[in-house]
Structures are given as C-alpha cells and as structure tokens.
C-alpha positions as CSV (number, residue, x, y, z in Angstrom):
1,M,5.6,-32.2,15.6
2,K,4.7,-28.5,16.1
3,R,1.0,-27.9,16.6
4,L,-0.9,-25.5,14.4
5,E,-1.2,-22.1,16.0
6,T,-4.9,-21.1,15.8
7,I,-7.1,-18.3,17.0
8,D,-10.9,-18.6,17.3
9,G,-13.2,-16.3,15.6
10,E,-14.6,-14.7,18.7
11,T,-11.1,-13.8,20.0
12,L,-10.0,-12.5,16.5
13,M,-13.1,-10.2,16.2
14,S,-12.2,-8.6,19.6
15,K,-8.5,-8.3,19.0
16,P,-7.0,-4.9,18.2
17,L,-5.0,-5.1,15.0
18,Q,-2.8,-2.7,13.1
19,P,-4.4,-1.5,9.9
20,L,-2.6,-2.2,6.6
21,N,0.2,0.3,5.9
22,F,0.4,1.9,2.5
23,V,3.5,3.3,0.8
24,V,1.3,5.1,-1.6
25,D,-2.1,5.6,0.0
26,A,-4.9,3.4,-1.4
27,L,-2.6,2.2,-4.2
28,I,0.7,0.5,-3.1
29,S,0.5,-1.3,0.2
30,Q,3.3,-3.0,2.0
31,G,3.8,-6.3,0.3
32,L,4.7,-7.6,-3.2
33,H,3.4,-5.9,-6.4
34,I,4.0,-6.2,-10.1
35,L,3.9,-3.5,-12.8
36,A,3.7,-4.9,-16.3
37,G,3.8,-3.2,-19.6
38,S,5.0,-3.6,-23.2
39,P,8.7,-2.8,-24.0
40,K,9.5,0.9,-24.2
41,V,6.1,1.9,-22.9
42,G,7.6,4.0,-20.1
43,K,7.6,1.5,-17.1
44,S,11.1,2.5,-16.1
45,W,10.4,6.2,-16.2
46,L,7.4,5.6,-13.9
47,A,9.5,3.4,-11.6
48,L,12.3,6.1,-11.4
49,W,9.8,8.8,-10.6
50,L,8.1,6.7,-7.9
51,A,11.5,5.9,-6.3
52,V,12.4,9.6,-6.1
53,T,8.9,10.9,-5.1
54,V,8.5,8.4,-2.2
55,A,12.1,9.2,-1.0
56,K,11.2,12.9,-1.0
57,G,7.8,12.2,0.8
58,E,5.9,14.1,-2.0
59,S,2.5,13.0,-3.1
60,V,2.0,10.5,-5.9
61,W,-0.9,11.8,-8.1
62,G,-2.4,13.5,-5.0
63,L,-2.0,10.4,-2.8
64,Q,0.0,10.6,0.4
65,V,3.1,8.5,0.7
66,K,5.1,6.9,3.5
67,Q,8.4,8.7,3.2
68,G,11.5,6.5,3.5
69,T,14.6,5.2,1.9
70,T,13.9,3.8,-1.6
71,L,16.0,1.3,-3.6
72,Y,15.7,1.2,-7.4
73,L,17.4,-1.9,-8.9
74,C,17.7,-0.7,-12.5
75,L,19.3,-3.8,-13.8
76,E,18.9,-3.1,-17.5
77,D,20.4,0.4,-17.3
78,S,23.7,2.1,-16.7
79,Q,24.5,4.9,-14.2
80,L,24.8,7.3,-17.1
81,R,21.2,6.6,-18.3
82,I,19.8,6.9,-14.8
83,Q,21.7,10.2,-14.3
84,N,20.2,11.6,-17.6
85,R,16.7,10.5,-16.6
86,L,17.1,11.9,-13.1
87,F,17.7,15.4,-14.6
88,D,14.4,15.0,-16.4
89,V,12.2,13.9,-13.5
90,T,13.5,16.0,-10.7
91,E,15.6,19.1,-10.0
92,D,17.3,17.5,-7.0
93,A,17.5,13.8,-6.1
94,P,17.5,13.2,-2.3
95,P,20.3,11.1,-0.7
96,N,17.8,8.5,0.5
97,V,17.0,7.2,-3.0
98,H,19.6,4.5,-4.0
99,F,20.3,3.0,-7.4
100,C,21.9,-0.3,-8.3
101,T,22.7,-1.6,-11.8
102,E,24.0,-5.0,-10.8
103,S,22.9,-7.7,-8.4
104,R,23.0,-11.4,-7.7
105,I,20.0,-13.6,-8.8
106,L,17.4,-15.3,-6.7
107,G,18.7,-18.4,-4.9
108,D,22.3,-17.2,-5.5
109,G,22.9,-14.3,-3.1
110,F,20.1,-11.8,-4.1
111,E,18.1,-12.3,-0.9
112,E,21.2,-11.8,1.2
113,Q,22.1,-8.6,-0.7
114,L,18.6,-7.2,-0.2
115,R,18.6,-8.1,3.5
116,Q,21.9,-6.4,4.0
117,F,20.7,-3.2,2.4
118,L,17.5,-3.3,4.6
119,A,19.7,-3.8,7.7
120,E,21.8,-0.8,6.7
121,H,18.7,1.3,5.8
122,P,16.0,0.3,8.3
123,D,13.7,3.2,7.2
124,T,13.3,1.7,3.7
125,S,9.8,1.8,2.5
126,L,10.0,0.9,-1.2
127,V,12.2,-1.4,-3.3
128,I,11.8,-1.5,-7.1
129,I,13.2,-4.4,-9.1
130,D,13.6,-3.6,-12.8
131,T,13.1,-6.2,-14.2
132,L,11.9,-9.4,-12.5
133,Q,13.6,-11.4,-15.3
134,M,17.0,-9.9,-14.4
135,I,17.1,-11.4,-10.9
136,R,16.0,-14.9,-12.2
137,G,19.0,-15.6,-14.4
138,T,19.2,-16.9,-18.0
139,T,18.6,-20.5,-17.1
140,Y,15.1,-19.8,-15.6
141,D,12.5,-22.5,-16.3
142,N,9.1,-20.9,-16.8
143,T,6.8,-23.1,-14.8
144,Y,4.0,-22.5,-12.4
145,A,6.0,-24.0,-9.5
146,N,9.1,-21.8,-10.3
147,D,7.0,-18.6,-10.6
148,Y,5.3,-19.2,-7.3
149,R,8.5,-20.2,-5.6
150,D,10.4,-17.1,-6.7
151,L,7.6,-14.6,-6.0
152,S,6.9,-16.3,-2.6
153,V,10.6,-15.6,-1.6
154,L,10.1,-11.9,-2.5
155,K,6.8,-11.6,-0.7
156,R,8.2,-13.1,2.5
157,L,11.0,-10.5,2.3
158,A,8.5,-7.7,1.9
159,D,6.2,-8.9,4.7
160,A,9.1,-9.6,7.1
161,H,10.5,-6.1,6.7
162,G,7.3,-4.1,6.3
163,I,8.2,-2.7,2.9
164,A,6.7,-2.6,-0.6
165,I,8.5,-4.5,-3.4
166,L,7.5,-3.5,-6.9
167,L,8.5,-5.8,-9.7
168,I,8.8,-4.4,-13.2
169,H,7.7,-7.0,-15.8
170,H,6.4,-7.5,-19.3
171,L,3.1,-8.0,-21.0
172,R,2.5,-10.6,-23.7
173,K,2.0,-9.2,-27.2
174,E,-1.3,-11.1,-27.8
175,K,-4.5,-9.3,-26.8
176,A,-6.8,-10.6,-24.1
177,D,-10.3,-9.6,-22.8
178,D,-8.7,-9.1,-19.3
179,V,-5.5,-7.1,-19.5
180,F,-4.1,-8.9,-16.4
181,N,-4.1,-12.1,-18.4
182,R,-1.4,-10.6,-20.6
183,I,1.1,-10.5,-17.8
184,S,4.0,-12.7,-18.9
185,G,4.5,-16.0,-17.2
186,T,2.1,-18.4,-15.5
187,T,-1.0,-17.5,-13.4
188,A,1.2,-18.0,-10.3
189,I,2.7,-14.5,-10.8
190,S,-0.7,-12.8,-10.5
191,G,-1.7,-15.2,-7.7
192,A,1.4,-14.6,-5.6
193,V,1.5,-10.8,-5.6
194,D,-0.7,-8.5,-3.5
195,A,-1.5,-6.2,-6.4
196,S,-1.0,-6.1,-10.2
197,F,-0.6,-3.0,-12.3
198,T,-0.6,-2.9,-16.1
199,L,0.6,0.0,-18.2
200,V,-0.9,0.0,-21.7
201,E,-0.2,2.8,-24.2
202,E,-3.1,4.2,-26.1
203,Q,-1.1,4.1,-29.3
204,R,2.7,3.6,-29.7
205,G,4.4,6.9,-29.1
206,S,1.2,8.7,-28.1
207,G,2.5,9.5,-24.6
208,R,-0.9,8.4,-23.3
209,A,-1.6,5.2,-21.4
210,R,-4.0,3.4,-19.0
211,L,-2.8,2.1,-15.7
212,S,-5.1,-0.7,-14.5
213,C,-4.8,-1.6,-10.9
214,I,-6.2,-4.7,-9.0
215,G,-5.2,-6.2,-5.7
216,R,-6.2,-7.8,-2.4
217,D,-6.1,-4.6,-0.4
218,I,-7.0,-1.9,-3.0
219,E,-10.1,-1.1,-5.0
220,Y,-10.0,-1.8,-8.8
221,R,-9.3,1.4,-10.6
222,E,-8.1,2.7,-13.9
223,L,-6.0,5.8,-14.2
224,E,-5.6,7.6,-17.6
225,L,-2.0,8.9,-17.7
226,R,-0.2,11.4,-19.9
227,R,3.6,11.6,-20.1
228,N,4.7,15.2,-19.9
229,A,7.7,16.9,-21.4
230,D,9.8,15.8,-18.5
231,N,8.8,12.1,-19.0
232,V,6.7,12.2,-15.8
233,W,3.4,10.3,-16.0
234,E,0.5,12.6,-14.9
235,V,-3.0,11.5,-14.1
236,T,-5.7,12.9,-16.4
237,T,-8.7,10.9,-15.1
238,D,-9.1,8.3,-12.3
239,S,-12.0,5.9,-12.2
240,Y,-11.9,5.6,-8.5
241,Q,-13.2,8.7,-6.7
242,C,-13.3,8.6,-2.9
243,P,-13.4,12.2,-1.4
244,E,-13.3,10.8,2.2
245,L,-12.7,7.5,3.8
246,L,-15.4,6.1,6.0
247,G,-12.9,4.9,8.6
248,D,-11.6,8.4,9.2
249,R,-15.2,9.7,9.3
250,I,-16.1,7.1,12.0
251,I,-13.1,8.3,14.2
252,F,-14.4,11.9,13.8
253,L,-17.9,10.9,14.8
254,I,-16.7,9.0,17.9
255,S,-14.6,11.9,18.9
256,E,-17.6,14.2,18.6
257,L,-19.7,11.8,20.7
258,L,-17.2,11.8,23.5
259,C,-17.0,15.6,23.5
260,S,-20.4,15.6,25.1
261,C,-20.0,12.6,27.4
262,S,-17.0,10.9,29.1
263,E,-17.7,7.3,28.0
264,F,-19.8,5.0,25.9
265,I,-20.5,1.3,26.7
266,G,-22.8,-0.6,24.4
267,T,-23.2,-2.9,21.5
268,P,-21.9,-2.1,18.0
269,T,-25.5,-1.6,16.9
270,E,-26.1,0.9,19.7
271,L,-22.9,2.8,18.9
272,A,-23.8,3.0,15.2
273,Q,-27.2,4.4,16.1
274,R,-25.7,7.0,18.4
275,I,-23.1,8.3,15.9
276,D,-25.2,7.9,12.8
277,P,-28.9,8.0,13.9
278,D,-30.4,8.6,10.4
279,G,-28.0,6.4,8.5
280,T,-26.7,9.1,6.2
281,E,-23.0,8.4,7.1
282,G,-23.2,4.7,6.1
283,V,-22.0,3.5,9.5
284,T,-23.0,-0.1,10.3
285,P,-22.3,-2.3,13.3
286,K,-19.8,-4.3,11.2
287,N,-17.7,-1.4,9.9
288,V,-17.7,0.5,13.2
289,S,-16.4,-2.5,15.1
290,R,-13.7,-3.2,12.5
291,K,-12.6,0.4,12.4
292,I,-12.3,0.7,16.1
293,L,-10.2,-2.4,16.4
294,Q,-7.9,-1.1,13.6
295,S,-7.7,2.4,15.1
296,V,-6.9,1.9,18.8
297,V,-3.6,3.8,18.4
298,A,-5.2,6.6,16.4
299,L,-8.0,7.0,19.0
300,S,-5.5,7.0,21.9
301,E,-3.7,9.9,20.2
302,I,-6.8,12.0,20.6
303,G,-7.4,10.9,24.2
304,I,-9.9,8.0,23.7
305,T,-9.3,4.5,24.9
306,A,-11.2,1.7,23.2
307,V,-11.9,-1.9,24.1
308,V,-14.0,-4.5,22.3
309,R,-15.1,-7.4,24.6
310,R,-17.9,-9.9,25.1
311,S,-20.2,-9.9,28.0
312,N,-23.2,-12.3,28.5
313,G,-23.0,-13.4,24.9
314,K,-22.9,-9.9,23.5
315,R,-20.1,-7.9,21.9
316,L,-19.6,-4.7,23.7
317,I,-17.6,-1.6,22.8
318,E,-16.1,0.5,25.6
319,L,-15.0,4.0,24.8
320,H,-13.6,6.3,27.4
321,R,-12.4,9.9,27.2
322,A,-9.1,10.4,29.0
323,D,-9.2,13.0,31.8
324,S,-7.0,15.9,31.0
325,A,-5.7,15.8,34.6
326,D,-4.4,12.3,34.1
327,T,-3.2,12.4,30.5
328,T,-0.2,14.5,29.7
329,G,-0.4,16.3,26.4
330,V,-4.0,15.2,25.6
331,G,-6.2,17.8,27.1
332,N,-9.5,18.4,25.5
333,I,-10.4,16.4,22.5
334,V,-10.6,18.5,19.3
335,P,-12.0,16.4,16.5
336,V,-10.9,17.1,13.0
337,D,-13.5,16.4,10.3
338,P,-11.8,14.8,7.2
339,L,-14.5,16.3,5.0
340,V,-13.2,19.8,5.7
341,I,-9.5,19.2,5.4
C-alpha cells in the first residue's frame, strides 16, 4: 500500500511556493468556477466577451488578465448566432479565441476532447462551458454524489493544466436570503468549485444586474453592471476597492531596504520593524514571511535572493542583493512603488 505523502508544518512554512495565478486578476483564478443566472439574463453575452477579451489580453473591468488561447464551448448556440454576437462585442476577434457548438458529454469522450484541445493549444488560459447541463447529457441524475463527481473531473482537468474553467449554469426561480443558495443543483456544486458568480438582473429587461462573487481565493465582492448598446456588461460600482496590494508593497519596501545595504539576516519580526517601523504599512511578521516565500522569483528578477530557514529554533529570513558584477542584466536595483503606477 502506498504511504501518505506528508510535509511537516515547519518545512512547509519555509518552502518557497508559487503564488496562485489569476486569469483575471483578483477575480478568476486558475481552477474551476461557475457563473449562474436566470435564463436570458445575459450570461452568454458576458461569457463571449470574456473569451474574446482574455484572448486579446485586454483588461476586464480594469483588471489585468493572463493572455492566452481561450475556448468557448457555446453548446446552446449556432455559429451564425455567435458570429452575430461577435460583431456586437468586438471589432476584430483574434485567432486565439476558439468556438465550439458541439461536444461529447462527461464520461463519454468530453474529457478526451478537452485534453486534445489543450495539447494542441498549450497556451490556453480560459475554457468556458455554456452550459454545464449540455455536457452532462439528458439522462443525468441530479444527486449530490453525481454533482460532486462531475465537477471534480472538471476541477482536476483545470488544476492539471493550469487553466481556468468557467461553467455557465442556471439559478432557481425561488428567492433565497443568500443568492448563492439559488444555484441550481445540490450543494456539491458550490462546494466543488473554487469560486461562484451569480448574475441577477435588477428588473427583467432593465439592462442592469448585480454580479456577486465568492470563492476560496478571492474576496467577496458585488459588482453593479450595466449592459451597453453593444451588449457588453460594464461596471458601474464595485464593492471591493483595493488601490494597492500589500504583497506588491512589501516587495517594494524590501527593494528599498536593500538599496541602502547589501543584505539582511533576521527574524520576520525584525524585518517587519525595519521596513515598516511605525506600522503604517500594515506589515506583520506573518504577512512578510508569506509574501517572501511566494515572491522568490519576483525578487530574483530585481536582483534579490531570498531564503527562509530555521536556526536555533528561530525562523530567519535572509535577503541578499546581487552584485552587479556577478549578475548579468540585473545591475542596480530600481524599486518601483505600486502606489505611483
């Protein structure tokens, strides 16, 4: 019998790890997600615009995207309808956005079809499946076990290939205090995905809707949207306002510190005190350690090597500025403050 592969807490808290990658910054991470709304609310228009925008590498509501090939499985539409909608949402569709109106179903060839597409397009960043029901077949039995099984298959595909898969789904008609409880199906659907999005129209035909967002790796937020004359959803208000990310600020403060000295060796508490002596930046020993472990590559790109280790029962952070004579292309460190970008 194969043993459980474990890692102890001390080792894990000293191990450099890659930060989570986002396809749409702070909104859609790599993984499995669901967008649910009532029929004809405009989910497919939003999905089409997302597919085109990410493929172009343009921002989504001011949020940066990871440009790459996108695949939109528009399984309830025809090529003619998609063509007509494309002429609304964009002046020029790029060659790296792909559309498909027919596919196999889960457990009967769909997974193999998707893997083949990803093998042929290794730069794929986003796959949209419109709708979830269309890849489950007409004989689907709505049970918790079946919901969890199907979504687990899709999540494993997303995680294995480092992409985001967005499932278009429906809301129940009945009202609920929590809008996410209106997502059709069992609670396994919300439990299996990394993030859930609901699109609820203010009033039928009003062209105004609220996009509620919740997930494991994103902050809860509500975006008020308005559909313009080209059927593109635009943000009018966003409940989540974050003018700068603490993580980026910490990297800047570290780069500033090492502009005046060649190295730092000390505890997370000592480093936090050095770069944020009066506490106005909100830097703590916990968040400075985590950000360093998740930013080893980013720090190396500006000529800083970082190591987190234990010595005599204490966690130590070692930061070294690379010598310009020994590091090709690095030269002097020029920190860029995210607050002034």
